[in-house]
Every structure is written in structure tokens, then in C-alpha cells.
Steps between C-alpha positions, in 0.01 A plus 500: 500500500879458560640212300537158655864468430592832666378417853360154530799284391791724616533540870628848597876519553458614849373167613788288377753589762251448784425136423647237716847414380439127458824440308700645786314303767532187298872544475517553882305184551743306278798651695329397830447151362873466452552548878226296645212271379498151343619615164831681573721295263248509213440876527871570529581299192211661309636852576856388405399323176246755386761777515244739649639748740230506765740568780347809656559679825257376760304794650525359857758321714391182666435552875749287700229364727327323215576173343597488132153391393327750726724776373412428144128513590539817694696669216236393241222644710689827532549525121131437436397752759710755312326417172153513665586841649580623153175377360310649793640840456450517124151354494385731782649809337355407153162448658501837665615656175222351293244594778603861498517534119141365469387757759686770310351405166145490644535835656645644188211381286245644751669847552659578161227320307228712651701813464546455122132413454391806697727717281312393201160561663607850599638592151216382282521821293859455395540222244874501495525457883245209472701323222821549693364376819339200333838405357656550833236281661557216249885520553429491882275193451775325303752580769266357778450185289870437461555560867230259612616231261853547633388449853283207396803322358706600813245309708538194272879511526487545885272194531738300277800617701337391826396160360826424333722595802273297734557203262872556471543512885310174548697325236831620636404358834429163327834509330682555820309203662599268210869607486550488885231247594328759720149603598547877481236558236222387744599766747564763236167439323308549826668835569487618130116518496519768784736733307371847401540443129261209509233722663517770234141579413493491120113492514465850638734626225268339244202660661663844492592446136133401422367820669758706318399351165139579593586855553686503171200354314269756642742789406530340148124483460468872587778613264392289204141619539592864481404590136648829369196577286265437774708736727464775235130468432368388832708691744209543759463123542871451521523759778226321692643158449641372831862391525485148629828323609482234772477688829250750356242252400322360801164428340648304211410145432849388581457621859235223549590168642489215243243231573514164320201417285286199552536373138819506290503490122859518376746319276775376718846392382744339751876504495784361703757750607832424667522649853805702391286670235202587711621848594578573131144395411355722767714799402377466141132464598479807730611708203143463368287350771525604869511270803167390643549483868188372672359753749718788373385766260719687259470813705637319808787359293581851373609593850805272454635739254419799716570382854528857637183628322179435685219426260150577617301184580791268458712333766872518463618145433802337653697341218608217725132399542419495128474138366505488120418131506208341680476146629232308328388158603274281284356160586376302190222247524476156323373159576668154531466442125657826414206600291570874501859440409402267211242737362737800509797324351303367200317841485145381500232757421359639821786346707482647845769560760414608853739651740497690830724798524609720784739798502778427752591183693202306632550471864143388567350841603121465506451843352739464212340566169512194260431549129330196342565505128393315198689496185305377197666402168334575162634378163556763232241352268227567753552880456518540877804602703626312818386665813592520869230576749517524876337600819628518867418358831642525847717200574271383788234418242729323238511162662113453518470650145736241360319213686157631367377563850449876452295658227543838345147601586571445873809715464297782353230466765764514767627822350854361449522727193363807672826688438521381144289534204392165370293470182277229372777403264734441791249307699434276199873452447550393860206240476632355173855461647372339821291252294793421283728443802249264670408315188861416394633455857763769452757553778826700536780341295774757436596820669706763329663791681700776340590864491309700234594836371224645297516786240179670389340836470252548787231635279462214254573131473590480122867451555651309794829341566594272790826337609475213745826421684599240764229262376450211740255208447375295793307173510163560658347163426377283788353159414166548677493878463496754793238356740539792729608861490724644378395442142871501380846483632614805684819700441671394820462133437820292468535333157707206390739527212275314265202721562644822368672603181646839394478636145836639398380774275279807534165496308427801287132544399407740227127570512364716206165581362659642186782411266845469658693833474843509350663595834369185658683286242814712559466443876459122458810488279708700745419280803542175290145390587407149392149466360313203657166452327219470754731430790309421814629500854228248586597258229870533582439441868282192424756363265770509764319437829231258364673336216358167598149634455525708182439322169735726290763756561472867371655566174791700652598214724745346257681823428499597876649159584755429229582808303560786728400492859605160634185417686398145540126433475562127551679527838335472834699793657477861510625708215769722642531831349875512546567256217347724240768760544840464329420141399796476258740643746388290794507190280884515475543586873297210615694260280826633637379494851407128476835420351695684769303347785501140366725221623633458148623864490814433706585195276520715185811645360603858566404612146133418561511677833649807343240508226216486762651783707556715182139442389364596846720812516385606150141443586491697824704787368258560212163554665485864361437373159129596460333741270417834651132401545597224729367223268668171501727449200386199293814342389528337168484120536755453224768651730679212677599504861866612460389793268230587753741521784751693292248758418407525881866558570486839327270715708565809270428304177134550514462618140627158367264285704264282291143501621167415346177681512240431769232248397149612432224251559247569227148407437441206267295639224267247356531661161858380473386137544207544255739652249734200534203262442397688194844479347504120573165464332638696207778251454234213518290679245786525246591141564134397409530702176809309399342175616203569273724567204692170574186284517390641160835416352483149633140419415383715213787457243479129449306537176768720352769272387786750467409658840455188712858421568607861549207588730568196721864602548393846577234387747745280680734793528238730639394254780817561718472877413152495657617315812790740535263803475274354771763405746693821439187692579448304813860556604460876442175507705666320801811718480295819480290406802822440699637832397187676609519338838862591534429859420262516794802571709722740291870501535773638292540180305138413471428843345709385204292180471295539181154333481457541128657267228589703194629190320165328533325724259789466254473124520122506425553739213776276349289185530189663351702650219667167427157321491349771281796470265471128471123525454554755229754270329266207525214695341722626219647155452157348491367754257788458257452113492132542449559724194751251357250220528 
């Protein structure tokens, strides 16, 4: 695989000149602010005292019919429109270029790959030709791998280019509003969402990349399984072996549609991924695992790479109609005492969680299929794995089922399942779930809705990845439940601000039935994924939407609130996703905005005004300082405000920026705490040994005249030594427990925090040696005096 440094952290040079020139636009805004707006004098003085030559030629002349203020607004809009046109042109051309290259690579693998394999099959008698063609095939395979990896990174950079320029344009509008006391950004933001570069379909490029990688893996499998010795000694079988490459294999397992199993047994690990890194994660995953698009087989997706080649039995797909992510809506059940939440968060054995899931937005259609699922937790000591079981019902039967008014036997008798195969196990599951719902008075509490992109081979369920984006959580709780249909809130219902919360990050789920491959670890590192042990959308939604009912918060709540994400679990309002992005940068802007809009601002001296203007200009002209993956740079907290702003003032000084590693929320291993307890008991044990020796000195040497005085002095000396050992051991134990807790969320500084105490062993060794020396001295002294007597 191509090195991380070569492609992932260095944006191609062709992109740089096509970014929005925010320095130029900021200078134009400052120049306009000297002609109109509330801060003419301050901006003029700032330009004069700073010594910066920002006097540039304006690209437009003010129309005579406009006022001075309207002319500035008109000119700024014209400038932004020019920048938008530049972004539109480049992003559209780059999209078409990547699209064509993927089609070209796919066709090349299908045509040239088959030709080279057929050459080997037709020349089985000539060993030299076989060896030469095998070497050519391997070189061809390596070339295709490099080409696909290059296109994957081009997709990542294009996505970052679009996101970054969108953010730059929005902030330039905000800067103009602040400096000229305008409302232009509101108008501009409304029009910006309709621009062509915003509608670039990155998803279809990822699907094409996935199909191309699938074709590459199939070609790789064929080439690597051609054995030279088998070709020589088993020529007849080799001649009869079919050449299978994508479009030539219609009866293959991959051509079948994937159907979800009723029971899932997988080890699931969940991560948080920044929205800017989602495309990077997907591009890394499709290298090994293809997209799983519900209702589409691999054969149908293959037509995307060969749009002009009609495949027998397959419909030619329209790329615009392919949706790589599917809307999933889940409604979780609980009761007024939040029993399910409590059992799940303390991880009770056999803790159950019930939810109702539909694929798509629930508009209340009677025939919509609703999956009723039960997740059961099993502790590791039981030897059983946690399971997820489910069955489906038409939505028209869900309400009476939840109320206990409709039995499964009646559904079977009415032939509701005549089109589906229902087993005795499924019928038993449905009865058990209904009894549990009625017995515990469960009702809808939290609804989650998100877009899920799944990655999995269609012929097995051993490895599966899913990325959930645009996660939204809605309060479904009604004090007296839903007395009438519908059984839950519908998609078109109007929600108040306090009834909905949006999760700012994507959720990456890694589901494996085997050990984690190396490439998965590399992928997680590349997309800066944050491991969150046993993260639960249900628990997170309950902690935010029903914080007055839940007894405790999830273990990730403290880090989510304070350390990184800025959410507030203790507020009554909605958690806005905007405040998670560029938190450090916006922090300065908001402070300066309040200063410039306050009544005290005009009472300050000019020096303070100039400093605020300088800080704002530096902040808005530096938005391009991000790493090439699009991740937010975590600034070192040791850098003060002035140094932070001075670094921001150098857009090209990216190499000198100080940033810290992304945090990793880790699982608290009980072995660490047990080890700390054992070390503490070790200190107490050694203290008891010394205490025993001291008691012997003080009580058993009174009958020895020449030892009585010496032993008492020694015993009194050892008493504070014993107290020191015990309290020092307690101090070490408490400090070690705190260190273990701090290391749950790893940062650059906390990784240097040692949890061992090398000096402790030296102290114990010194004390024990001293006591042994004194004991030996006492024994020798006592023996000598006994002989003399």
C-alpha cells in the first residue's frame, strides 16, 4: 500500500491555486471597511500602524446609482461570486476526471487482465512464456493497485477541497458582516447551498472505487492462484478451468442479493470519526471490503464500471439513483423508571434492550416493514456471546403488538407471514419480547435516525463495517404513552428545540468474527478514529434527552462534554453540531465579536480597537490551516493567545504549527486496578514485617542488659519508618489510580505520565537492608557480650 505520508498528508499541488484566496478577500474587506462601516477610523489606523501594504486594486468600480454602503455590499458579492465560480469549475472538472479514470481503470483490468490470463492458458506447453506472462501479470496488478490508491486519495482531497472552501466562504461572509455591520452572510449562505460544487456526488465516486477494487481483488485472486507446477503437471485441468472475472460470472455467490440474518453473533467495536475524515475512512475500507448496498447485487453494481456494456440479466444502473447510504430509523423502548437504561449501563447479565427499526423515514405507511429487535448482553465469564435477534411485522400490526392486544399465533393463523418463512424460534422470540414489553410497561423513549453506509461481502457475514452519519436523536417519550395509533412519532411531525439533538461525529462500527486484521488498525489510524468502549446511541440519547430520569451518565459523557466536543449534558437545550467544529478558532472570534458590539467598545482607546481588528483579520485569513485529511488541529494549550494568533497570521507556515494527537478513549482494564491494589498490599506487607521486628526489639530484649537500651532506641527509630512506609504506599496507590483514570483519554502529555514508581522499590530495598544490617549488628554484639560473660 502506498505510504501514508505520500498521499494522505500532502494535498496535490494542483489544488492549491484553486482554493478561495481568503487573504486577498480579507484585505479587500479591510479596504472596504476604511470607506464605510462603523470602524473606519480604527481600520485605517490599524492599516497605517501595522505597516502592511494591503492597498490593492479593487476589481470593480462602484456603480453611481448605489450608496456608499450598498456599493460595498455589491462589490463584496461580486468578489465572492468570482471565487465561487472558480471553485465550481475546478471541483466539477476534478469530479469528471476522477470518474473517467475509474472507468478507464476498470475497463483496463477487465480487458487486459483477461487477455493476459488467456495467453497463459493457450501456452501451457511453453514454460518460458508462462513465467514471462506471470511476471507481466504481477507488474500489471501492481500498476492497477497504484492507480486505484491514487484515485482513492484524489477522492479524499476533492472532498476536503469542497468542505474547506465551503467553510472559507461562510467565514468570509461573517467577517464582512462584522467589519461593515452588514447581513450579507445570511443571503450568501442561502445561495451557497445551491452551488454546483456543493452538489458534487462524492458517494458515487466511492461506489465506483469500491467496484473497481472488487474487480482488482478478483483479478488478484486468479493470478495468485495460478501455480507454475500445477500448470506443468495438470495441463488438462488448467485448460478446462473457467476464466472468471466479474461480468463473466453470473452464477457466482456474489451475484445473489444479500439478506440479513435473524441472529447476529459478532464482536463490535465502535469509534467516533470526524465528519471531515469520513470519506478517508470509506476509501480505506473499500480497498478490502466492498460496499453493501441493500437491494443491489455485485453484478448490478458492475454495470457502473461498464455503462456501455450490456450484461445479461442485469439492469444498467443510473449512477444518480445509487444511494451508498441508507436511512435507518430506530425507536428504543424503556419504562418510566428507565430500567432498560440502568441494566445496560451497569452491564447486568442478560440485560435486554428492545428497539423497533425501519429502513427509511417512517411516514406512517401501513405496509412498511418494521423490524422488532432484542439485544441481549452476556458477560464474558458466562462463556456466551452477546446476541441480537429480530423478526419483522407490517406497521399496521405494531401498535396492537406493543399493547399486548395481538398475539403471534393469531398473526400466523391470519397468514400475515405467508410471504415470509417464520420458524418456531422466531415465533418464540416474538412471544418472549411481547411478554417482556407488557410486563415491564415499555414504551418508545428515544428515536435515532441516521445515514448508514455498510461494507460487507454479500456471501458471508464474518466481517462488516458500517459508518453512521448525520445522527439525530429525538425524544419519543409521552407521559401516558401512545394511547392511539401511530405507535411512535412520524417523520413529518414538528419538533421543538429541546426534543432533538444532533450528534456531531460519525459512528464507525467494526464488526468482526475473527481477530482484527492489520489493515483495519491502519485504517483507524489514518482517519483518526476515536475508540469509545461500548458506545451506545440509546444511552447517549437518554443521557441528553432524559437526563432528569437517568441515574448515571455513560462513561464517555465527561470526555464528550469537557475535553473535546463541547457538548453540555447538563443543559436543557439542544446540542448544536456547529459548536463542535473549529472550537478553538470560533472561541477567539466570539470573544472579539462581543467586544466590538458592546457599549464599552467605543469607550476604549484606539490601541485596544486595533488589537481586536488585527486579531479578527488574522483569524479569518488563516482558515486554510488544516491537515490534509480535514481533521481539526488540536492546538497546544501551552500556547498563549498572542502566539496562537501570530501562528494563524502565517498561512504558509503549516510545518511549524504545534498540534497534539487526537485522544483515544480506552477501555478501563480491571487488571490495572487490581495490580495497583496488589502493590499497595505489598507495601503494607513489608511494613508489617518491620513492625514485627520492632515489637520484638521493644518487648523481648528487656532481659538482656546490654541490649535493652540499644534496642529501645532502635525500636523508637523504626516506628516513624513504619508509618512512612504505610503512608507512602497509600500515596502511591492513590496517585496510580488517578494516573490510570487519566490514561483512559490519551493525549500527547498523558502518554508521558508513568504509572510505575521506580524509586519505591529502591526505598523498600534500602529500608530492608538497613534493618537487616542493624539486626545482624545486634546479633553479633549480643553474641560477643555473651562470650565475654
